[in-house]
C-alpha positions as a printed NumPy array, in Angstrom:
array([[  9.733,  40.265,  33.947],
       [  8.377,  36.516,  34.373],
       [  5.987,  36.425,  31.625],
       [  8.125,  38.343,  29.078],
       [ 11.009,  35.261,  29.894],
       [  8.095,  32.819,  29.301],
       [  6.99 ,  34.176,  26.173],
       [ 10.839,  34.174,  24.807],
       [ 10.758,  30.506,  25.742],
       [  7.955,  29.716,  24.295],
       [  8.676,  31.752,  20.639],
       [ 12.31 ,  30.36 ,  20.821],
       [ 11.048,  26.469,  21.196],
       [  8.373,  27.296,  18.162],
       [ 10.946,  28.471,  16.271],
       [ 12.98 ,  25.116,  15.919],
       [ 12.412,  22.985,  13.436],
       [ 10.687,  19.662,  14.02 ],
       [ 12.301,  16.815,  13.064],
       [ 10.686,  15.636,   9.408],
       [  9.858,  12.258,   8.415],
       [ 11.932,  10.919,   5.596],
       [ 10.063,  10.322,   2.049],
       [ 10.863,   7.613,  -0.36 ],
       [  9.417,   7.046,  -3.593],
       [  8.418,   3.157,  -4.387],
       [ 10.374,   1.735,  -6.868],
       [  7.97 ,   0.061,  -9.648],
       [ 10.643,  -2.537, -10.662],
       [ 10.449,  -4.152,  -7.249],
       [  7.047,  -3.207,  -6.086],
       [  4.332,  -6.227,  -7.079],
       [  0.928,  -6.226,  -5.706],
       [ -0.346,  -9.375,  -6.586],
       [ -3.855, -11.221,  -5.506],
       [ -5.239, -15.112,  -5.33 ],
       [ -8.788, -15.883,  -5.362],
       [-10.139, -19.63 ,  -5.285],
       [-11.741, -20.731,  -8.702],
       [-14.981, -22.942,  -8.741],
       [-13.31 , -24.964,  -5.83 ],
       [-10.691, -26.439,  -7.958],
       [ -7.763, -23.778,  -8.159],
       [ -6.562, -20.834,  -7.074],
       [ -6.087, -18.281,  -9.86 ],
       [ -3.364, -15.538,  -9.004],
       [ -2.643, -12.129, -10.877],
       [ -0.137,  -9.416, -10.281],
       [ -0.413,  -5.713, -10.852],
       [  3.009,  -4.219, -12.971],
       [  2.444,  -0.604, -12.539],
       [  2.47 ,   0.911,  -9.001],
       [  3.499,   4.253,  -8.052],
       [  3.551,   5.785,  -4.592],
       [  5.201,   7.732,  -1.492],
       [  6.091,   6.764,   1.742],
       [  7.253,   8.806,   4.577],
       [  8.74 ,   7.163,   7.62 ],
       [  9.853,   8.315,  10.974],
       [ 10.954,   5.54 ,  12.98 ],
       [ 11.624,   7.591,  16.285],
       [  8.186,   8.666,  16.216],
       [  6.779,   5.454,  15.089],
       [  4.672,   7.161,  12.569],
       [  4.049,   7.506,   8.884],
       [  1.902,   7.637,   5.591],
       [  1.341,   5.572,   2.659],
       [  0.062,   6.486,  -0.916],
       [ -0.214,   4.038,  -3.201],
       [ -1.799,   3.784,  -6.559],
       [ -2.071,   0.738,  -8.728],
       [ -3.093,   0.778, -12.055],
       [ -5.702,  -1.647, -12.988],
       [ -4.892,  -2.191, -16.639],
       [ -1.603,  -3.24 , -15.961],
       [ -3.098,  -6.809, -14.318],
       [ -1.97 ,  -9.862, -15.811],
       [ -2.55 , -13.59 , -15.257],
       [ -0.839, -15.359, -17.584],
       [ -3.639, -15.791, -19.702],
       [ -4.948, -13.036, -22.167],
       [ -8.387, -14.155, -22.5  ],
       [ -8.741, -14.079, -18.41 ],
       [ -7.031, -10.731, -18.385],
       [ -9.206,  -8.975, -20.626],
       [-12.18 , -10.41 , -18.86 ],
       [-10.879,  -9.283, -15.533],
       [-10.438,  -5.815, -16.747],
       [-13.981,  -5.697, -18.237],
       [-17.314,  -4.125, -15.914],
       [-18.084,  -7.407, -14.795],
       [-14.528,  -7.287, -12.593],
       [-11.796,  -4.173, -12.528],
       [-14.073,  -2.047, -14.931],
       [-10.599,  -0.459, -15.987],
       [-12.183,   1.703, -18.472],
       [-14.13 ,   3.545, -15.755],
       [-11.766,   2.907, -12.949],
       [ -8.198,   3.081, -14.052],
       [ -6.656,   2.9  , -10.915],
       [ -6.997,   1.925,  -7.132],
       [ -5.312,   3.344,  -4.438],
       [ -4.306,   2.403,  -0.65 ],
       [ -3.915,   5.542,   1.762],
       [ -2.998,   4.95 ,   5.446],
       [ -1.697,   7.55 ,   8.132],
       [ -1.623,   4.825,  10.848],
       [  1.471,   2.886,  10.774],
       [  2.062,   0.484,  13.785],
       [  5.387,  -0.445,  14.806],
       [  6.659,  -3.531,  16.897],
       [ 10.031,  -2.271,  18.244],
       [ 11.567,  -0.629,  15.46 ],
       [ 10.002,  -2.76 ,  12.913],
       [  6.765,  -1.53 ,  11.051],
       [  4.786,  -4.324,  11.955],
       [  0.888,  -3.234,  10.593],
       [ -0.791,  -0.55 ,   8.848],
       [ -4.393,   0.598,   9.071],
       [ -5.673,   1.929,   5.71 ],
       [ -8.28 ,   2.22 ,   3.357],
       [ -8.642,   0.992,   0.093],
       [-10.384,   2.366,  -2.961],
       [-11.298,  -0.09 ,  -5.508],
       [-14.05 ,   0.468,  -8.435],
       [-15.044,   3.989,  -6.469],
       [-15.671,   2.512,  -3.068],
       [-13.096,   3.203,   0.134],
       [-13.235,   0.599,   2.838],
       [-10.778,   0.16 ,   5.457],
       [ -8.136,  -2.67 ,   5.004],
       [ -5.872,  -3.575,   7.4  ],
       [ -2.049,  -4.681,   6.518],
       [  0.078,  -7.337,   8.06 ],
       [  3.387,  -6.164,   7.424],
       [  6.448,  -8.608,   7.697],
       [ 10.678,  -8.566,   6.385],
       [ 10.394,  -4.912,   6.963],
       [ 14.019,  -3.503,   6.611],
       [ 15.664,   0.221,   5.768],
       [ 19.184,   0.267,   4.634],
       [ 21.879,   1.357,   2.243],
       [ 20.806,  -0.309,  -1.029],
       [ 23.881,  -2.803,  -1.485],
       [ 24.474,  -1.71 ,  -5.097],
       [ 23.567,   1.952,  -4.947],
       [ 24.375,   2.601,  -1.283],
       [ 21.486,   5.031,  -1.633],
       [ 18.741,   4.437,   1.677],
       [ 15.881,   2.445,   0.947],
       [ 13.23 ,   0.387,   2.623],
       [ 11.207,  -2.927,   1.821],
       [  8.814,  -5.047,   3.002],
       [  5.948,  -7.558,   2.321],
       [  2.367,  -7.106,   3.148],
       [ -0.679,  -9.028,   3.337],
       [ -4.478,  -8.569,   3.527],
       [ -7.381, -10.403,   2.862],
       [-10.891,  -8.706,   1.539],
       [-14.07 ,  -9.285,   0.371],
       [-14.442,  -8.065,  -3.134],
       [-18.425,  -8.184,  -2.811],
       [-17.634,  -5.405,  -0.651],
       [-16.271,  -2.869,  -3.385],
       [-18.964,  -3.837,  -5.578],
       [-17.022,  -6.849,  -7.494],
       [-19.803,  -9.527,  -6.946],
       [-19.331, -11.507, -10.818],
       [-19.601, -15.167,  -9.899],
       [-19.538, -15.041,  -6.071],
       [-19.468, -17.852,  -5.028],
       [-17.971, -19.939,  -7.741],
       [-15.317, -17.54 ,  -7.545],
       [-14.549, -16.986,  -4.105],
       [-15.456, -13.855,  -2.414],
       [-12.181, -13.65 ,  -0.247],
       [ -9.185, -12.253,  -1.887],
       [ -5.713, -12.575,  -0.32 ],
       [ -3.831,  -9.82 ,  -1.458],
       [ -0.171,  -9.847,  -0.871],
       [  2.527,  -6.697,  -2.051],
       [  6.385,  -6.81 ,  -2.184],
       [  7.344,  -3.218,  -2.162],
       [ 10.778,  -1.742,  -2.042],
       [ 11.409,   2.283,  -1.87 ],
       [ 13.899,   4.597,  -2.475],
       [ 14.645,   7.373,  -0.388],
       [ 13.886,  10.805,  -1.994]])
């Protein structure tokens, strides 16, 4: 009798659905991965990627989630077409061979209820390396205009581009590249 009661309790507890994480889709109109890199010791060059897509799952109660973002490398813009063309060439982003870079993570770190950091992997030029993001200004709430749930944040990291095989003109053009990402994502 004890065994059958335990079996019934165990099987009924397995039948209760677990709470699922909420799924969000990155808003391409409000998501801007950008970078800055020192140029010849004189100035800082900056660029932005204008086409980003992806999914984020968040389970604040469990302090967990996932990130899967794709950035189209051909959408790179710096404000000067000749530089854009050079950066898209095989000396830098090689957009013909590598039309996208990705960032994936299942290791989100929270400070209380706020997302504070993400440990993930960046794939650039076919090379995958760990990249940790520091997250600030994290907020989830109803959008003030659409009244639909959304989340937003800013994230930063610094990488060494040579570790991904992008070593053209190092050290004249700095090896260290600062990455900043502003993202907003709407709940599915």
